[in-house]
MIVEXNU-492679 format. One record per atom (N, C-alpha, C): residue number from 1; residue in three letters; x, y, z. Coordinates in steps of 0.05 Angstrom, whole numbers, plus 5000, padded with zeros to 4 digits. Last residue first. Layout:
% MIVEXNU-492679
SITE  nr rest    x    y    z
SITE NUM  ALA    X    Y    Z
...
***
This chain:
% MIVEXNU-492679
SITE  nr rest    x    y    z
SITE 252  ARG 2521 8484 3816
SITE 252  ARG 2498 8494 3832
SITE 252  ARG 2479 8511 3815
SITE 251  GLY 2556 8484 3768
SITE 251  GLY 2537 8456 3777
SITE 251  GLY 2508 8466 3792
SITE 250  LYS 2589 8520 3780
SITE 250  LYS 2572 8516 3759
SITE 250  LYS 2552 8501 3758
SITE 249  ASN 2619 8534 3816
SITE 249  ASN 2600 8528 3823
SITE 249  ASN 2583 8523 3802
SITE 248  GLN 2669 8562 3794
SITE 248  GLN 2672 8540 3800
SITE 248  GLN 2646 8523 3813
SITE 247  SER 2644 8611 3771
SITE 247  SER 2656 8584 3746
SITE 247  SER 2662 8561 3763
SITE 246  VAL 2626 8639 3820
SITE 246  VAL 2609 8623 3786
SITE 246  VAL 2617 8604 3774
SITE 245  ASN 2672 8649 3837
SITE 245  ASN 2656 8636 3847
SITE 245  ASN 2630 8623 3829
SITE 244  LYS 2696 8685 3806
SITE 244  LYS 2716 8663 3807
SITE 244  LYS 2693 8638 3822
SITE 243  GLU 2668 8725 3811
SITE 243  GLU 2665 8712 3780
SITE 243  GLU 2676 8690 3780
SITE 242  PHE 2658 8735 3864
SITE 242  PHE 2638 8727 3851
SITE 242  PHE 2645 8717 3826
SITE 241  ARG 2716 8760 3853
SITE 241  ARG 2712 8733 3872
SITE 241  ARG 2692 8726 3865
SITE 240  GLU 2711 8804 3833
SITE 240  GLU 2733 8780 3818
SITE 240  GLU 2725 8755 3833
SITE 239  ASN 2676 8853 3821
SITE 239  ASN 2675 8828 3835
SITE 239  ASN 2688 8801 3830
SITE 238  GLY 2680 8902 3786
SITE 238  GLY 2703 8882 3798
SITE 238  GLY 2695 8871 3819
SITE 237  THR 2635 8905 3751
SITE 237  THR 2638 8918 3778
SITE 237  THR 2651 8912 3795
SITE 236  ILE 2651 8878 3710
SITE 236  ILE 2648 8904 3703
SITE 236  ILE 2646 8917 3736
SITE 235  ARG 2644 8825 3723
SITE 235  ARG 2671 8836 3721
SITE 235  ARG 2674 8864 3717
SITE 234  ALA 2602 8813 3737
SITE 234  ALA 2621 8809 3757
SITE 234  ALA 2642 8825 3750
SITE 233  LEU 2578 8812 3692
SITE 233  LEU 2573 8843 3710
SITE 233  LEU 2582 8835 3729
SITE 232  ASN 2602 8779 3672
SITE 232  ASN 2603 8800 3653
SITE 232  ASN 2592 8824 3673
SITE 231  LYS 2578 8736 3701
SITE 231  LYS 2613 8736 3697
SITE 231  LYS 2610 8768 3688
SITE 230  LEU 2527 8731 3689
SITE 230  LEU 2538 8737 3708
SITE 230  LEU 2569 8740 3714
SITE 229  VAL 2523 8725 3627
SITE 229  VAL 2517 8752 3641
SITE 229  VAL 2529 8758 3672
SITE 228  ASP 2550 8674 3628
SITE 228  ASP 2555 8693 3617
SITE 228  ASP 2546 8719 3629
SITE 227  LEU 2502 8644 3649
SITE 227  LEU 2530 8647 3660
SITE 227  LEU 2538 8666 3646
SITE 226  SER 2466 8655 3606
SITE 226  SER 2459 8659 3629
SITE 226  SER 2487 8664 3651
SITE 225  GLU 2480 8628 3566
SITE 225  GLU 2483 8651 3566
SITE 225  GLU 2483 8670 3590
SITE 224  MET 2486 8575 3598
SITE 224  MET 2503 8577 3589
SITE 224  MET 2501 8618 3581
SITE 223  PHE 2424 8572 3586
SITE 223  PHE 2443 8567 3618
SITE 223  PHE 2477 8580 3609
SITE 222  SER 2396 8623 3543
SITE 222  SER 2400 8601 3560
SITE 222  SER 2419 8597 3580
SITE 221  LEU 2340 8673 3555
SITE 221  LEU 2365 8659 3558
SITE 221  LEU 2381 8640 3550
SITE 220  LYS 2289 8672 3510
SITE 220  LYS 2302 8670 3533
SITE 220  LYS 2330 8658 3530
SITE 219  LYS 2303 8696 3447
SITE 219  LYS 2290 8675 3464
SITE 219  LYS 2300 8685 3491
SITE 218  LEU 2280 8745 3397
SITE 218  LEU 2295 8745 3418
SITE 218  LEU 2280 8722 3439
SITE 217  TYR 2276 8729 3327
SITE 217  TYR 2261 8732 3353
SITE 217  TYR 2282 8727 3376
SITE 216  SER 2283 8776 3270
SITE 216  SER 2297 8760 3284
SITE 216  SER 2280 8759 3309
SITE 215  ILE 2273 8787 3202
SITE 215  ILE 2260 8779 3227
SITE 215  ILE 2278 8765 3247
SITE 214  GLN 2287 8821 3151
SITE 214  GLN 2302 8807 3160
SITE 214  GLN 2289 8805 3192
SITE 213  PHE 2242 8859 3126
SITE 213  PHE 2256 8862 3137
SITE 213  PHE 2266 8824 3142
SITE 212  ALA 2199 8845 3076
SITE 212  ALA 2217 8875 3075
SITE 212  ALA 2238 8865 3101
SITE 211  ASP 2157 8810 3080
SITE 211  ASP 2182 8805 3065
SITE 211  ASP 2211 8830 3070
SITE 210  TYR 2109 8855 3070
SITE 210  TYR 2107 8827 3072
SITE 210  TYR 2137 8831 3058
SITE 209  PHE 2095 8909 3076
SITE 209  PHE 2114 8907 3083
SITE 209  PHE 2123 8873 3088
SITE 208  PRO 2036 8910 3061
SITE 208  PRO 2055 8928 3050
SITE 208  PRO 2079 8917 3051
SITE 207  LYS 2004 8851 3055
SITE 207  LYS 2009 8869 3066
SITE 207  LYS 2032 8889 3058
SITE 206  GLY 1990 8795 3041
SITE 206  GLY 1982 8816 3027
SITE 206  GLY 1988 8850 3036
SITE 205  TYR 2019 8766 3074
SITE 205  TYR 2031 8762 3042
SITE 205  TYR 2024 8789 3029
SITE 204  ASP 2039 8777 3137
SITE 204  ASP 2024 8775 3113
SITE 204  ASP 2026 8776 3092
SITE 203  VAL 2095 8800 3157
SITE 203  VAL 2085 8776 3158
SITE 203  VAL 2063 8765 3134
SITE 202  THR 2087 8856 3170
SITE 202  THR 2108 8844 3153
SITE 202  THR 2117 8823 3150
SITE 201  GLU 2040 8875 3182
SITE 201  GLU 2048 8884 3165
SITE 201  GLU 2081 8870 3153
SITE 200  GLU 2036 8848 3241
SITE 200  GLU 2021 8842 3225
SITE 200  GLU 2035 8845 3192
SITE 199  ILE 2095 8840 3274
SITE 199  ILE 2076 8860 3259
SITE 199  ILE 2064 8848 3238
SITE 198  THR 2088 8810 3342
SITE 198  THR 2094 8804 3314
SITE 198  THR 2071 8826 3294
SITE 197  THR 2115 8850 3393
SITE 197  THR 2100 8831 3383
SITE 197  THR 2093 8829 3355
SITE 196  ALA 2152 8892 3413
SITE 196  ALA 2148 8862 3432
SITE 196  ALA 2129 8849 3422
SITE 195  SER 2207 8909 3371
SITE 195  SER 2174 8911 3373
SITE 195  SER 2169 8883 3393
SITE 194  ALA 2248 8949 3327
SITE 194  ALA 2244 8935 3358
SITE 194  ALA 2219 8933 3358
SITE 193  GLY 2288 8956 3271
SITE 193  GLY 2265 8964 3285
SITE 193  GLY 2256 8940 3306
SITE 192  VAL 2324 8991 3230
SITE 192  VAL 2328 8969 3247
SITE 192  VAL 2305 8978 3264
SITE 191  LEU 2337 9012 3170
SITE 191  LEU 2321 9010 3197
SITE 191  LEU 2313 8989 3204
SITE 190  VAL 2370 9053 3133
SITE 190  VAL 2376 9023 3134
SITE 190  VAL 2361 9028 3170
SITE 189  PRO 2363 9102 3074
SITE 189  PRO 2371 9086 3106
SITE 189  PRO 2355 9071 3111
SITE 188  ALA 2376 9084 3006
SITE 188  ALA 2363 9095 3035
SITE 188  ALA 2370 9092 3060
SITE 187  GLY 2406 9073 2966
SITE 187  GLY 2417 9095 2982
SITE 187  GLY 2401 9104 3005
SITE 186  LYS 2341 9059 2925
SITE 186  LYS 2391 9057 2926
SITE 186  LYS 2393 9078 2946
SITE 185  ASP 2291 9041 2953
SITE 185  ASP 2310 9054 2942
SITE 185  ASP 2338 9047 2942
SITE 184  MET 2264 9018 3001
SITE 184  MET 2278 9002 2979
SITE 184  MET 2290 9011 2960
SITE 183  LEU 2250 9060 3025
SITE 183  LEU 2263 9049 3040
SITE 183  LEU 2281 9021 3019
SITE 182  ILE 2211 9074 2989
SITE 182  ILE 2231 9103 2997
SITE 182  ILE 2253 9081 3012
SITE 181  ALA 2172 9040 2993
SITE 181  ALA 2179 9051 2969
SITE 181  ALA 2216 9061 2968
SITE 180  ARG 2155 9052 3044
SITE 180  ARG 2162 9017 3036
SITE 180  ARG 2184 9025 3006
SITE 179  LEU 2132 9084 3043
SITE 179  LEU 2147 9089 3065
SITE 179  LEU 2168 9058 3047
SITE 178  GLN 2076 9078 3015
SITE 178  GLN 2097 9102 3010
SITE 178  GLN 2123 9096 3013
SITE 177  HIS 2057 9043 3042
SITE 177  HIS 2069 9028 3009
SITE 177  HIS 2088 9052 3009
SITE 176  GLN 2038 9067 3088
SITE 176  GLN 2067 9041 3082
SITE 176  GLN 2071 9032 3061
SITE 175  GLU 2010 9101 3054
SITE 175  GLU 2023 9109 3069
SITE 175  GLU 2047 9082 3081
SITE 174  ASP 1970 9067 3046
SITE 174  ASP 1979 9084 3024
SITE 174  ASP 2009 9091 3037
SITE 173  LYS 1948 9044 3102
SITE 173  LYS 1958 9030 3078
SITE 173  LYS 1976 9043 3050
SITE 172  ASP 1968 9100 3150
SITE 172  ASP 1947 9079 3134
SITE 172  ASP 1965 9067 3114
SITE 171  ILE 1996 9094 3212
SITE 171  ILE 1998 9095 3187
SITE 171  ILE 1984 9085 3166
SITE 170  LYS 1991 9067 3271
SITE 170  LYS 1981 9105 3263
SITE 170  LYS 1984 9102 3231
SITE 169  ASN 2016 9016 3264
SITE 169  ASN 1990 9017 3277
SITE 169  ASN 1971 9052 3268
SITE 168  PHE 2071 9024 3242
SITE 168  PHE 2055 9019 3232
SITE 168  PHE 2021 9023 3237
SITE 167  ILE 2079 9054 3297
SITE 167  ILE 2082 9068 3268
SITE 167  ILE 2063 9055 3251
SITE 166  LEU 2077 9017 3336
SITE 166  LEU 2062 9035 3347
SITE 166  LEU 2062 9058 3315
SITE 165  ASN 2123 8977 3318
SITE 165  ASN 2092 8970 3315
SITE 165  ASN 2076 8994 3317
SITE 164  LEU 2172 8994 3334
SITE 164  LEU 2164 9004 3313
SITE 164  LEU 2134 8999 3308
SITE 163  ASN 2195 8999 3387
SITE 163  ASN 2166 8998 3389
SITE 163  ASN 2150 9003 3353
SITE 162  ASP 2250 9037 3362
SITE 162  ASP 2234 9015 3385
SITE 162  ASP 2214 9021 3376
SITE 161  VAL 2290 9042 3313
SITE 161  VAL 2261 9052 3319
SITE 161  VAL 2262 9032 3340
SITE 160  LEU 2347 9072 3280
SITE 160  LEU 2343 9056 3301
SITE 160  LEU 2310 9053 3319
SITE 159  LEU 2365 9078 3218
SITE 159  LEU 2347 9088 3242
SITE 159  LEU 2335 9068 3264
SITE 158  VAL 2424 9110 3196
SITE 158  VAL 2415 9084 3204
SITE 158  VAL 2389 9095 3229
SITE 157  PRO 2440 9147 3138
SITE 157  PRO 2431 9139 3167
SITE 157  PRO 2408 9117 3175
SITE 156  ARG 2503 9153 3114
SITE 156  ARG 2481 9147 3117
SITE 156  ARG 2457 9143 3134
SITE 155  ARG 2527 9222 3099
SITE 155  ARG 2534 9192 3121
SITE 155  ARG 2499 9178 3111
SITE 154  LYS 2540 9272 3076
SITE 154  LYS 2547 9253 3070
SITE 154  LYS 2555 9232 3086
SITE 153  ILE 2512 9316 3100
SITE 153  ILE 2539 9304 3112
SITE 153  ILE 2550 9281 3105
SITE 152  LYS 2483 9319 3041
SITE 152  LYS 2499 9347 3056
SITE 152  LYS 2514 9338 3076
SITE 151  GLU 2452 9275 3054
SITE 151  GLU 2465 9283 3024
SITE 151  GLU 2489 9303 3039
SITE 150  THR 2414 9285 3094
SITE 150  THR 2438 9265 3101
SITE 150  THR 2456 9275 3073
SITE 149  TRP 2392 9338 3071
SITE 149  TRP 2415 9331 3095
SITE 149  TRP 2426 9318 3102
SITE 148  LYS 2363 9316 3034
SITE 148  LYS 2383 9334 3021
SITE 148  LYS 2402 9331 3049
SITE 147  LYS 2326 9276 3057
SITE 147  LYS 2347 9264 3051
SITE 147  LYS 2373 9290 3041
SITE 146  PHE 2297 9318 3091
SITE 146  PHE 2307 9292 3107
SITE 146  PHE 2340 9281 3093
SITE 145  SER 2269 9338 3043
SITE 145  SER 2293 9348 3057
SITE 145  SER 2315 9331 3078
SITE 144  ALA 2241 9293 3029
SITE 144  ALA 2264 9298 3005
SITE 144  ALA 2280 9319 3030
SITE 143  PHE 2210 9279 3073
SITE 143  PHE 2235 9264 3063
SITE 143  PHE 2248 9273 3050
SITE 142  ILE 2182 9327 3064
SITE 142  ILE 2195 9326 3085
SITE 142  ILE 2211 9309 3083
SITE 141  GLU 2155 9315 3013
SITE 141  GLU 2162 9334 3012
SITE 141  GLU 2187 9336 3042
SITE 140  LYS 2125 9261 3031
SITE 140  LYS 2153 9264 3009
SITE 140  LYS 2169 9289 3008
SITE 139  ALA 2090 9280 3061
SITE 139  ALA 2110 9267 3075
SITE 139  ALA 2123 9267 3058
SITE 138  ASP 2064 9357 3063
SITE 138  ASP 2070 9323 3051
SITE 138  ASP 2092 9312 3064
SITE 137  ASN 2032 9392 3118
SITE 137  ASN 2064 9381 3104
SITE 137  ASN 2065 9352 3079
SITE 136  ASP 1993 9408 3149
SITE 136  ASP 1983 9394 3120
SITE 136  ASP 2017 9384 3100
SITE 135  ARG 2022 9436 3190
SITE 135  ARG 2010 9413 3199
SITE 135  ARG 1998 9397 3165
SITE 134  HIS 2074 9467 3197
SITE 134  HIS 2049 9475 3174
SITE 134  HIS 2040 9435 3182
SITE 133  GLY 2113 9483 3236
SITE 133  GLY 2090 9494 3234
SITE 133  GLY 2071 9496 3218
SITE 132  SER 2153 9443 3213
SITE 132  SER 2132 9439 3236
SITE 132  SER 2114 9455 3237
SITE 131  LEU 2180 9472 3183
SITE 131  LEU 2164 9446 3173
SITE 131  LEU 2149 9436 3187
SITE 130  LYS 2208 9506 3221
SITE 130  LYS 2191 9515 3195
SITE 130  LYS 2170 9497 3190
SITE 129  LYS 2245 9473 3245
SITE 129  LYS 2217 9494 3263
SITE 129  LYS 2200 9497 3239
SITE 128  ILE 2277 9451 3209
SITE 128  ILE 2252 9433 3227
SITE 128  ILE 2236 9452 3235
SITE 127  GLU 2300 9506 3193
SITE 127  GLU 2283 9489 3176
SITE 127  GLU 2265 9459 3191
SITE 126  ASN 2327 9508 3240
SITE 126  ASN 2314 9529 3226
SITE 126  ASN 2294 9517 3204
SITE 125  ASP 2353 9464 3241
SITE 125  ASP 2341 9462 3273
SITE 125  ASP 2320 9493 3257
SITE 124  LEU 2388 9463 3201
SITE 124  LEU 2377 9440 3203
SITE 124  LEU 2358 9454 3217
SITE 123  GLU 2431 9519 3224
SITE 123  GLU 2406 9521 3194
SITE 123  GLU 2382 9496 3190
SITE 122  ALA 2447 9491 3261
SITE 122  ALA 2429 9522 3261
SITE 122  ALA 2413 9520 3248
SITE 121  LEU 2470 9452 3244
SITE 121  LEU 2461 9451 3268
SITE 121  LEU 2436 9472 3266
SITE 120  HIS 2529 9450 3219
SITE 120  HIS 2498 9454 3196
SITE 120  HIS 2479 9455 3215
SITE 119  GLU 2571 9458 3256
SITE 119  GLU 2567 9469 3221
SITE 119  GLU 2549 9473 3207
SITE 118  LYS 2568 9444 3301
SITE 118  LYS 2551 9468 3297
SITE 118  LYS 2556 9476 3268
SITE 117  ASN 2568 9379 3330
SITE 117  ASN 2572 9395 3302
SITE 117  ASN 2558 9422 3290
SITE 116  ASN 2577 9349 3374
SITE 116  ASN 2579 9375 3378
SITE 116  ASN 2581 9397 3347
SITE 115  GLU 2543 9304 3376
SITE 115  GLU 2574 9304 3366
SITE 115  GLU 2583 9333 3366
SITE 114  LYS 2488 9320 3388
SITE 114  LYS 2516 9301 3414
SITE 114  LYS 2539 9293 3403
SITE 113  ASP 2470 9341 3349
SITE 113  ASP 2478 9363 3367
SITE 113  ASP 2498 9338 3391
SITE 112  LEU 2476 9307 3315
SITE 112  LEU 2495 9320 3301
SITE 112  LEU 2498 9333 3330
SITE 111  ALA 2428 9280 3340
SITE 111  ALA 2454 9261 3331
SITE 111  ALA 2479 9284 3328
SITE 110  ASP 2384 9316 3340
SITE 110  ASP 2399 9312 3358
SITE 110  ASP 2425 9301 3360
SITE 109  ALA 2381 9324 3277
SITE 109  ALA 2395 9338 3298
SITE 109  ALA 2405 9337 3319
SITE 108  LEU 2357 9274 3271
SITE 108  LEU 2384 9274 3252
SITE 108  LEU 2400 9303 3276
SITE 107  ALA 2313 9273 3299
SITE 107  ALA 2337 9254 3306
SITE 107  ALA 2354 9260 3297
SITE 106  ASP 2290 9309 3274
SITE 106  ASP 2295 9314 3292
SITE 106  ASP 2314 9306 3308
SITE 105  MET 2278 9276 3221
SITE 105  MET 2298 9306 3219
SITE 105  MET 2304 9317 3248
SITE 104  CYS 2252 9237 3243
SITE 104  CYS 2280 9230 3235
SITE 104  CYS 2300 9256 3233
SITE 103  ASN 2214 9268 3259
SITE 103  ASN 2222 9256 3273
SITE 103  ASN 2246 9255 3265
SITE 102  LEU 2189 9279 3203
SITE 102  LEU 2198 9297 3211
SITE 102  LEU 2213 9290 3238
SITE 101  TRP 2172 9229 3188
SITE 101  TRP 2195 9240 3169
SITE 101  TRP 2207 9267 3197
SITE 100  PHE 2136 9214 3217
SITE 100  PHE 2157 9204 3223
SITE 100  PHE 2181 9219 3208
SITE  99  LYS 2095 9262 3189
SITE  99  LYS 2103 9257 3221
SITE  99  LYS 2125 9241 3234
SITE  98  SER 2090 9238 3147
SITE  98  SER 2100 9262 3145
SITE  98  SER 2116 9263 3180
SITE  97  LEU 2049 9193 3154
SITE  97  LEU 2087 9191 3151
SITE  97  LEU 2092 9216 3150
SITE  96  ARG 2016 9192 3225
SITE  96  ARG 2013 9203 3194
SITE  96  ARG 2051 9193 3188
SITE  95  ASP 2023 9201 3275
SITE  95  ASP 2000 9192 3270
SITE  95  ASP 2000 9193 3236
SITE  94  VAL 2073 9199 3324
SITE  94  VAL 2064 9196 3300
SITE  94  VAL 2042 9184 3291
SITE  93  ASN 2065 9199 3377
SITE  93  ASN 2052 9235 3372
SITE  93  ASN 2058 9223 3328
SITE  92  TYR 2086 9165 3405
SITE  92  TYR 2060 9162 3402
SITE  92  TYR 2048 9191 3378
SITE  91  GLN 2134 9135 3409
SITE  91  GLN 2129 9150 3385
SITE  91  GLN 2102 9150 3388
SITE  90  GLU 2169 9113 3460
SITE  90  GLU 2141 9106 3459
SITE  90  GLU 2142 9139 3430
SITE  89  GLU 2219 9124 3461
SITE  89  GLU 2216 9099 3457
SITE  89  GLU 2184 9093 3453
SITE  88  PRO 2247 9169 3416
SITE  88  PRO 2239 9171 3438
SITE  88  PRO 2216 9139 3435
SITE  87  PHE 2305 9148 3372
SITE  87  PHE 2276 9162 3389
SITE  87  PHE 2268 9154 3408
SITE  86  THR 2364 9159 3330
SITE  86  THR 2348 9145 3357
SITE  86  THR 2329 9156 3361
SITE  85  LEU 2412 9139 3287
SITE  85  LEU 2389 9153 3295
SITE  85  LEU 2362 9146 3312
SITE  84  ALA 2471 9148 3262
SITE  84  ALA 2458 9133 3289
SITE  84  ALA 2434 9149 3299
SITE  83  ILE 2506 9145 3204
SITE  83  ILE 2501 9161 3225
SITE  83  ILE 2477 9151 3235
SITE  82  PHE 2561 9126 3164
SITE  82  PHE 2529 9125 3179
SITE  82  PHE 2532 9143 3200
SITE  81  SER 2617 9142 3159
SITE  81  SER 2599 9125 3135
SITE  81  SER 2568 9131 3146
SITE  80  GLU 2647 9152 3197
SITE  80  GLU 2653 9174 3179
SITE  80  GLU 2632 9161 3149
SITE  79  SER 2633 9124 3241
SITE  79  SER 2627 9146 3243
SITE  79  SER 2627 9162 3214
SITE  78  TYR 2668 9075 3223
SITE  78  TYR 2642 9073 3219
SITE  78  TYR 2631 9107 3228
SITE  77  PRO 2723 9077 3248
SITE  77  PRO 2706 9087 3232
SITE  77  PRO 2681 9093 3217
SITE  76  LYS 2689 9118 3303
SITE  76  LYS 2714 9108 3279
SITE  76  LYS 2716 9084 3279
SITE  75  LYS 2634 9097 3336
SITE  75  LYS 2655 9109 3335
SITE  75  LYS 2665 9112 3299
SITE  74  ARG 2572 9102 3331
SITE  74  ARG 2589 9139 3334
SITE  74  ARG 2619 9132 3335
SITE  73  LEU 2562 9058 3327
SITE  73  LEU 2562 9071 3302
SITE  73  LEU 2577 9099 3303
SITE  72  GLU 2561 9042 3382
SITE  72  GLU 2586 9038 3360
SITE  72  GLU 2589 9046 3335
SITE  71  ALA 2517 9070 3392
SITE  71  ALA 2534 9075 3412
SITE  71  ALA 2561 9073 3397
SITE  70  SER 2474 9049 3364
SITE  70  SER 2481 9074 3357
SITE  70  SER 2504 9078 3375
SITE  69  ILE 2473 8986 3389
SITE  69  ILE 2487 8995 3362
SITE  69  ILE 2489 9028 3360
SITE  68  ARG 2465 9002 3434
SITE  68  ARG 2490 8992 3437
SITE  68  ARG 2496 8993 3406
SITE  67  ILE 2409 9013 3430
SITE  67  ILE 2427 9033 3447
SITE  67  ILE 2453 9027 3433
SITE  66  LEU 2389 8963 3417
SITE  66  LEU 2387 8995 3397
SITE  66  LEU 2410 9011 3407
SITE  65  LEU 2398 8936 3462
SITE  65  LEU 2408 8931 3434
SITE  65  LEU 2400 8953 3420
SITE  64  SER 2365 8955 3490
SITE  64  SER 2384 8963 3495
SITE  64  SER 2404 8956 3476
SITE  63  THR 2315 8952 3466
SITE  63  THR 2323 8975 3473
SITE  63  THR 2351 8978 3475
SITE  62  LYS 2306 8893 3479
SITE  62  LYS 2313 8904 3451
SITE  62  LYS 2328 8933 3454
SITE  61  GLY 2318 8858 3522
SITE  61  GLY 2338 8870 3520
SITE  61  GLY 2335 8888 3483
SITE  60  MET 2268 8837 3545
SITE  60  MET 2284 8809 3527
SITE  60  MET 2311 8825 3521
SITE  59  GLY 2229 8871 3568
SITE  59  GLY 2254 8851 3581
SITE  59  GLY 2271 8847 3568
SITE  58  ARG 2174 8845 3531
SITE  58  ARG 2197 8863 3548
SITE  58  ARG 2205 8851 3567
SITE  57  GLN 2190 8798 3481
SITE  57  GLN 2179 8809 3493
SITE  57  GLN 2202 8831 3523
SITE  56  GLY 2217 8808 3412
SITE  56  GLY 2217 8804 3433
SITE  56  GLY 2199 8812 3460
SITE  55  ILE 2242 8814 3344
SITE  55  ILE 2212 8817 3368
SITE  55  ILE 2230 8799 3390
SITE  54  ILE 2278 8858 3294
SITE  54  ILE 2271 8856 3327
SITE  54  ILE 2256 8844 3343
SITE  53  LEU 2287 8874 3238
SITE  53  LEU 2258 8874 3255
SITE  53  LEU 2274 8853 3273
SITE  52  TYR 2327 8909 3182
SITE  52  TYR 2322 8882 3203
SITE  52  TYR 2297 8892 3224
SITE  51  HIS 2333 8918 3114
SITE  51  HIS 2328 8926 3141
SITE  51  HIS 2318 8902 3159
SITE  50  GLN 2388 8929 3070
SITE  50  GLN 2362 8901 3073
SITE  50  GLN 2358 8917 3106
SITE  49  PRO 2381 8972 3014
SITE  49  PRO 2393 8965 3036
SITE  49  PRO 2382 8934 3060
SITE  48  ILE 2419 8979 2960
SITE  48  ILE 2388 8976 2975
SITE  48  ILE 2391 8958 2992
SITE  47  SER 2478 9014 2961
SITE  47  SER 2461 8992 2955
SITE  47  SER 2429 8996 2964
SITE  46  GLY 2510 9061 2962
SITE  46  GLY 2492 9054 2936
SITE  46  GLY 2479 9035 2935
SITE  45  PRO 2551 9058 3000
SITE  45  PRO 2532 9081 2993
SITE  45  PRO 2507 9084 2980
SITE  44  THR 2536 8985 3033
SITE  44  THR 2555 9008 3015
SITE  44  THR 2541 9032 3002
SITE  43  GLU 2537 8955 3091
SITE  43  GLU 2521 8973 3071
SITE  43  GLU 2543 8987 3054
SITE  42  ALA 2555 8929 3130
SITE  42  ALA 2564 8923 3104
SITE  42  ALA 2560 8936 3087
SITE  41  ILE 2549 8956 3180
SITE  41  ILE 2558 8963 3160
SITE  41  ILE 2576 8954 3138
SITE  40  ILE 2493 8914 3181
SITE  40  ILE 2487 8935 3176
SITE  40  ILE 2516 8953 3165
SITE  39  LYS 2527 8863 3195
SITE  39  LYS 2515 8863 3168
SITE  39  LYS 2499 8900 3166
SITE  38  LYS 2553 8876 3234
SITE  38  LYS 2566 8876 3213
SITE  38  LYS 2561 8870 3195
SITE  37  PHE 2509 8883 3271
SITE  37  PHE 2519 8900 3268
SITE  37  PHE 2536 8901 3239
SITE  36  LEU 2493 8823 3277
SITE  36  LEU 2473 8844 3261
SITE  36  LEU 2495 8868 3262
SITE  35  HIS 2541 8792 3302
SITE  35  HIS 2530 8792 3283
SITE  35  HIS 2510 8807 3265
SITE  34  GLU 2536 8824 3351
SITE  34  GLU 2564 8830 3328
SITE  34  GLU 2552 8824 3303
SITE  33  PHE 2490 8815 3371
SITE  33  PHE 2504 8841 3372
SITE  33  PHE 2523 8846 3348
SITE  32  PHE 2490 8769 3380
SITE  32  PHE 2478 8775 3360
SITE  32  PHE 2480 8806 3354
SITE  31  PRO 2535 8762 3419
SITE  31  PRO 2537 8755 3405
SITE  31  PRO 2521 8766 3371
SITE  30  VAL 2507 8791 3462
SITE  30  VAL 2533 8809 3446
SITE  30  VAL 2544 8787 3425
SITE  29  ARG 2473 8777 3499
SITE  29  ARG 2466 8779 3471
SITE  29  ARG 2489 8789 3455
SITE  28  THR 2500 8823 3550
SITE  28  THR 2488 8801 3552
SITE  28  THR 2475 8799 3513
SITE  27  ILE 2515 8867 3568
SITE  27  ILE 2534 8848 3578
SITE  27  ILE 2516 8817 3568
SITE  26  PHE 2535 8933 3570
SITE  26  PHE 2516 8918 3542
SITE  26  PHE 2534 8885 3553
SITE  25  MET 2568 8961 3593
SITE  25  MET 2545 8950 3613
SITE  25  MET 2533 8937 3594
SITE  24  GLN 2602 8982 3560
SITE  24  GLN 2610 8965 3578
SITE  24  GLN 2584 8945 3594
SITE  23  GLU 2571 9012 3523
SITE  23  GLU 2593 8988 3520
SITE  23  GLU 2600 8966 3533
SITE  22  ILE 2556 9044 3554
SITE  22  ILE 2535 9036 3551
SITE  22  ILE 2545 9009 3537
SITE  21  GLU 2607 9074 3574
SITE  21  GLU 2583 9058 3596
SITE  21  GLU 2564 9044 3580
SITE  20  GLU 2622 9098 3528
SITE  20  GLU 2638 9071 3540
SITE  20  GLU 2623 9058 3560
SITE  19  ASP 2591 9126 3517
SITE  19  ASP 2586 9111 3501
SITE  19  ASP 2601 9089 3512
SITE  18  THR 2560 9149 3577
SITE  18  THR 2572 9150 3567
SITE  18  THR 2573 9135 3545
SITE  17  LEU 2487 9158 3603
SITE  17  LEU 2518 9139 3596
SITE  17  LEU 2530 9153 3582
SITE  16  ARG 2441 9184 3606
SITE  16  ARG 2460 9196 3619
SITE  16  ARG 2490 9177 3615
SITE  15  GLY 2411 9167 3576
SITE  15  GLY 2413 9184 3571
SITE  15  GLY 2440 9196 3592
SITE  14  PRO 2403 9113 3596
SITE  14  PRO 2425 9104 3565
SITE  14  PRO 2429 9139 3560
SITE  13  ASN 2397 9090 3656
SITE  13  ASN 2385 9111 3642
SITE  13  ASN 2404 9124 3619
SITE  12  PHE 2381 9036 3701
SITE  12  PHE 2385 9045 3667
SITE  12  PHE 2378 9064 3655
SITE  11  PHE 2386 9027 3760
SITE  11  PHE 2376 9047 3742
SITE  11  PHE 2386 9058 3719
SITE  10  GLY 2424 8989 3764
SITE  10  GLY 2403 8982 3769
SITE  10  GLY 2382 9006 3762
SITE   9  ILE 2483 9012 3749
SITE   9  ILE 2466 8998 3725
SITE   9  ILE 2436 8972 3743
SITE   8  LYS 2489 9049 3785
SITE   8  LYS 2489 9056 3765
SITE   8  LYS 2476 9043 3739
SITE   7  THR 2494 9011 3836
SITE   7  THR 2468 9028 3832
SITE   7  THR 2462 9038 3801
SITE   6  LEU 2543 8982 3819
SITE   6  LEU 2513 8970 3815
SITE   6  LEU 2489 8987 3818
SITE   5  PRO 2583 9020 3784
SITE   5  PRO 2571 9020 3808
SITE   5  PRO 2552 8996 3801
SITE   4  ILE 2644 8993 3737
SITE   4  ILE 2618 9017 3746
SITE   4  ILE 2604 9007 3771
SITE   3  GLN 2712 9008 3728
SITE   3  GLN 2687 8994 3737
SITE   3  GLN 2663 9008 3744
SITE   2  LYS 2740 9004 3667
SITE   2  LYS 2740 9024 3686
SITE   2  LYS 2713 9001 3696
SITE   1  MET 2804 8963 3651
SITE   1  MET 2774 8972 3654
SITE   1  MET 2764 8982 3679
***
């Protein structure tokens, strides 16, 4: 196993990490990740997808979990059927649904660029540039363009959206209904969202997204989970002595 210096762990910047390093540095909530990932990849091409919402306070590992899912989806054979789309943590520029779908197209271009997939990238970038120049674009029109591209590459998008509550706060009720209708269609993108707070639209019976997500709440780590974190940290930094001490002095 390649060792990772503590300085790299202390200043966590996923943009500068390889997928291998992301996998190594994901040292907590591993069983939850494995459970969720199995559900995501169980989706078949024409299925009506299950969507997921992860709720937890800041520092609970929501962002790391989304990054870990994206890294795993880039592996074969998963990358042959799915494509992970990641977004800026704070999507303050989303003030309408059309902007959300435009961001999805940007994320798709970024994903193809990361894969060094030059076959479609230039054409996709040109289409994004053209759509970006019209503020009055209809959300349905931009989604149709996004869907066309995902069908062209024959891979199902998995939308990994941090701070999903910001988007729900910005788009109105009619657009929320429109978004739900799209996400509940056969072959729709799989949405995995994270939020630091409960999203009212997902738990209020009268709201558009009531019962649309499988919701998981991240709680504080148990004692045994905390020990696992320490052991994993010792392992990836090559500190065998510390790992042994933790095991021998569990009671302390």
